[in-house]
C-alpha positions as CSV (number, residue, x, y, z in Angstrom):
1,X,24.1,-26.9,-60.3
2,X,27.6,-25.9,-59.3
3,X,29.6,-22.8,-60.5
4,X,32.2,-23.1,-63.2
5,X,35.8,-23.0,-62.0
6,X,39.2,-23.6,-63.4
7,X,42.3,-24.8,-61.5
8,X,45.9,-24.5,-62.3
9,X,49.3,-24.2,-60.7
10,X,50.9,-25.9,-57.7
11,X,51.3,-24.9,-54.1
12,X,49.0,-23.7,-51.4
13,X,45.4,-23.3,-52.5
14,X,44.3,-19.8,-53.6
15,X,40.7,-19.1,-54.4
16,X,39.9,-16.0,-56.7
17,X,36.6,-14.3,-56.6
18,X,35.8,-11.6,-59.1
19,X,33.7,-8.4,-58.9
20,X,30.2,-7.5,-60.1
21,X,29.3,-7.8,-63.7
22,X,32.5,-9.6,-64.8
23,X,33.8,-13.1,-64.4
24,X,36.9,-15.0,-63.3
25,X,38.6,-14.3,-66.6
26,X,39.5,-10.9,-65.3
27,X,42.3,-12.6,-63.3
28,X,43.9,-14.5,-66.2
29,X,46.7,-12.0,-66.6
30,X,47.9,-13.0,-63.1
31,X,48.1,-16.7,-63.9
32,X,51.7,-16.8,-65.1
33,X,53.0,-15.3,-62.0
34,X,50.7,-16.8,-59.4
35,X,50.5,-20.3,-60.8
36,X,54.2,-20.8,-60.0
37,X,53.5,-20.4,-56.3
38,X,49.8,-21.4,-55.7
39,X,47.2,-23.9,-56.8
40,X,44.7,-21.4,-58.2
41,X,40.9,-22.1,-58.1
42,X,39.3,-19.3,-60.1
43,X,35.5,-19.3,-59.7
44,X,32.8,-17.6,-61.8
45,X,30.2,-16.4,-59.4
46,X,26.7,-17.9,-60.0
47,X,25.1,-16.4,-63.1
48,X,28.3,-14.8,-64.3
49,X,30.7,-16.0,-67.0
50,X,30.3,-19.7,-67.5
51,X,28.5,-20.4,-64.2
52,X,24.8,-21.4,-64.3
53,X,22.2,-19.4,-62.4
54,X,21.1,-21.2,-59.2
55,X,17.5,-21.8,-58.4
56,X,15.8,-19.7,-55.7
57,X,16.7,-16.3,-54.3
58,X,20.0,-14.7,-55.3
59,X,21.4,-13.9,-51.9
60,X,24.7,-13.6,-50.2
61,X,24.1,-16.9,-48.3
62,X,23.3,-18.7,-51.6
63,X,26.4,-17.4,-53.3
64,X,28.6,-18.4,-50.3
65,X,27.0,-21.9,-50.5
66,X,27.8,-22.1,-54.2
67,X,31.4,-21.0,-53.8
68,X,32.1,-23.4,-51.0
69,X,30.6,-26.3,-53.0
70,X,33.6,-26.1,-55.4
71,X,36.3,-24.4,-53.4
72,X,39.1,-26.5,-51.8
73,X,38.5,-27.5,-48.2
74,X,41.1,-25.0,-47.0
75,X,42.6,-22.1,-49.0
76,X,43.7,-18.5,-49.1
77,X,40.9,-16.3,-50.5
78,X,41.4,-13.3,-52.7
79,X,38.3,-11.3,-53.5
80,X,38.0,-8.2,-55.6
81,X,35.2,-5.6,-55.0
82,X,32.0,-7.7,-54.6
83,X,34.2,-10.8,-54.5
84,X,36.0,-9.2,-51.5
85,X,32.7,-8.8,-49.7
86,X,31.9,-12.4,-50.4
87,X,35.3,-13.6,-49.3
88,X,35.0,-11.7,-46.1
89,X,31.6,-13.2,-45.4
90,X,33.0,-16.7,-46.1
91,X,35.8,-16.0,-43.6
92,X,33.0,-15.3,-41.0
93,X,30.6,-18.0,-42.1
94,X,33.1,-20.8,-42.6
95,X,36.4,-19.8,-40.9
96,X,37.7,-23.4,-41.0
97,X,37.8,-23.1,-44.8
98,X,39.9,-20.0,-44.9
99,X,43.7,-19.7,-44.3
100,X,44.5,-16.0,-45.2
101,X,42.2,-13.4,-46.6
102,X,43.0,-10.7,-49.2
103,X,40.4,-8.2,-50.2
104,X,41.0,-5.8,-53.1
105,X,39.1,-2.5,-53.6
106,X,36.4,-3.8,-51.3
107,X,34.3,-2.4,-48.5
108,X,32.5,-3.7,-45.4
109,X,29.5,-1.6,-46.5
110,X,29.4,-0.4,-50.2
111,X,26.7,2.2,-49.8
112,X,26.7,5.3,-47.6
113,X,25.0,5.6,-44.2
114,X,24.8,8.5,-41.7
115,X,27.7,6.9,-39.8
116,X,29.5,5.6,-42.9
117,X,30.2,8.2,-45.6
118,X,33.1,6.1,-46.9
119,X,31.2,4.4,-49.7
120,X,29.1,5.0,-52.8
121,X,26.2,7.3,-52.5
122,X,22.9,5.5,-52.2
123,X,21.4,7.4,-55.1
124,X,24.3,6.2,-57.4
125,X,23.6,2.6,-56.5
126,X,19.8,3.1,-56.9
127,X,20.4,4.7,-60.3
128,X,22.4,1.7,-61.4
129,X,19.5,-0.6,-60.2
130,X,17.1,1.5,-62.3
131,X,19.2,1.6,-65.4
132,X,19.9,-2.1,-65.2
133,X,16.2,-2.8,-66.2
134,X,16.3,-0.3,-69.0
135,X,19.6,-1.2,-70.8
136,X,21.8,-3.5,-68.8
137,X,24.5,-3.8,-71.4
138,X,25.2,-0.1,-71.4
139,X,24.8,0.1,-67.6
140,X,27.4,-2.7,-67.2
141,X,29.9,-1.0,-69.5
142,X,29.4,2.3,-67.6
143,X,30.0,0.6,-64.3
144,X,33.2,-1.0,-65.6
145,X,34.4,2.4,-66.9
146,X,33.9,4.0,-63.5
147,X,36.2,1.3,-62.0
148,X,39.2,2.6,-64.1
149,X,38.7,6.3,-63.6
150,X,41.9,8.0,-62.5
151,X,44.2,5.2,-63.2
152,X,47.2,6.0,-65.3
153,X,46.4,3.0,-67.4
154,X,42.7,3.8,-67.7
155,X,42.4,3.3,-71.5
156,X,44.1,-0.1,-71.4
157,X,42.2,-1.2,-68.3
158,X,38.7,-0.3,-69.7
159,X,39.6,-1.9,-73.0
160,X,40.5,-5.1,-71.2
161,X,37.3,-5.0,-69.1
162,X,35.2,-4.4,-72.2
163,X,36.8,-7.2,-74.1
164,X,36.4,-9.6,-71.2
165,X,32.9,-8.9,-70.0
166,X,30.9,-10.7,-72.7
167,X,33.5,-13.2,-73.9
168,X,31.5,-16.0,-72.3
169,X,28.1,-14.6,-73.2
170,X,25.8,-12.2,-71.3
171,X,25.6,-12.4,-67.6
172,X,22.2,-13.3,-66.1
173,X,20.1,-10.3,-65.4
174,X,18.9,-12.0,-62.2
175,X,22.6,-12.3,-61.1
176,X,23.3,-8.7,-62.0
177,X,20.3,-7.6,-59.9
178,X,21.2,-10.0,-57.1
179,X,24.8,-8.9,-57.1
180,X,23.8,-5.2,-56.8
181,X,21.4,-6.1,-54.0
182,X,24.2,-7.8,-52.1
183,X,26.3,-4.7,-52.5
184,X,23.4,-2.5,-51.5
185,X,22.2,-4.4,-48.5
186,X,25.3,-6.1,-46.9
187,X,26.9,-4.5,-43.9
188,X,29.8,-6.4,-42.2
189,X,31.1,-3.6,-40.1
190,X,29.9,-5.0,-36.8
191,X,31.5,-8.3,-37.6
192,X,34.9,-7.1,-38.9
193,X,36.6,-7.7,-35.5
194,X,35.5,-11.3,-35.7
195,X,37.6,-12.0,-38.8
196,X,40.4,-13.9,-37.2
197,X,42.5,-14.8,-40.2
198,X,45.5,-12.8,-41.4
199,X,43.9,-10.2,-43.6
200,X,45.4,-7.9,-46.2
201,X,43.3,-5.1,-47.5
202,X,44.4,-3.6,-50.8
203,X,43.1,-0.2,-52.1
204,X,43.6,2.2,-55.0
205,X,43.9,5.8,-53.8
206,X,42.1,7.0,-57.0
207,X,39.2,4.5,-56.5
208,X,35.8,6.2,-57.2
209,X,33.7,3.2,-55.8
210,X,35.6,2.5,-52.6
211,X,37.0,5.7,-51.2
212,X,40.5,5.3,-49.8
213,X,39.2,6.9,-46.6
214,X,37.4,3.6,-46.0
215,X,40.8,2.0,-45.5
216,X,41.6,3.8,-42.3
217,X,38.1,3.3,-40.9
218,X,38.1,-0.5,-41.6
219,X,41.6,-0.6,-40.1
220,X,40.1,0.7,-36.9
221,X,37.4,-1.9,-37.0
222,X,40.0,-4.7,-37.6
223,X,43.2,-3.4,-36.1
224,X,45.0,-6.7,-36.7
225,X,44.5,-6.5,-40.4
226,X,47.1,-5.1,-42.8
227,X,46.6,-2.3,-45.3
228,X,48.2,-1.5,-48.7
229,X,47.3,1.5,-50.8
230,X,48.4,1.7,-54.5
231,X,48.7,5.5,-54.9
232,X,48.3,5.6,-58.6
233,X,45.7,2.9,-58.9
234,X,41.9,3.1,-59.2
235,X,39.4,0.2,-58.5
236,X,41.5,-2.5,-60.2
237,X,45.1,-2.3,-59.0
238,X,45.8,-5.8,-60.1
239,X,45.2,-4.6,-63.7
240,X,47.1,-1.3,-63.5
241,X,50.0,-2.5,-61.4
242,X,50.1,-6.3,-61.9
243,X,53.8,-6.8,-61.0
244,X,53.7,-4.9,-57.7
245,X,50.3,-6.4,-56.9
246,X,51.6,-10.0,-57.3
247,X,54.7,-9.2,-55.4
248,X,52.7,-7.9,-52.4
249,X,50.3,-10.8,-52.6
250,X,53.1,-13.4,-52.6
251,X,54.9,-11.7,-49.7
252,X,51.8,-11.6,-47.6
253,X,50.6,-15.2,-48.4
254,X,54.0,-16.7,-48.1
255,X,55.6,-14.7,-45.3
256,X,52.8,-13.0,-43.4
257,X,53.4,-9.3,-44.1
258,X,53.0,-7.3,-47.3
259,X,55.6,-4.8,-48.4
260,X,54.7,-1.2,-47.9
């Protein structure tokens, strides 16, 4: 079984990968602007949105395999949050399939370690794992709410997320658990220097899930990558600042350097 995806627009291929708990529909507000310049392939990750749940273990390797089964042979990749981690792993696992890489509100390691305080506290992640088994709908809504905290458009952003999350039915509990396990267990820090593609890292200064201090640290691990920080954005700058976000994205993908 292959993941659900939709394609539109004309131009260089651009693959969109969404974050945990949601689906590709979260990017639909970007379609009018981006479809004029790119051939978009928007993929629902396995078990989310309209994508079936694959057999076997829900692992990073399995998700990568599923994404590549429907993605164009060569494309720019844009991944948000969990999608950014997956896109980064794809750039390492199948570099010949990736042209340029854009990660949005993403991290190389999403949970804290003694040598990596620039992430979520482990107890917060573990708490989400526990609550997921007790009441996953409320847990999912709470997680989405955290993503908008601090944004000047918080009310509008959380409303859009709430309206989108169940529009294609409930996500698979196995996919929700598996996605959290990927966030909890994956650590790409020692491989960051091996990402050879042009790489734009986008952050929100008010992000409560990926601290903006992670940006500088990741920049040290991958000095050739570019960095852009939306000072009044939280975890979803493409929702709170869509015009500026699309402008930076187009400049980077089409010309090689994002505006500061």
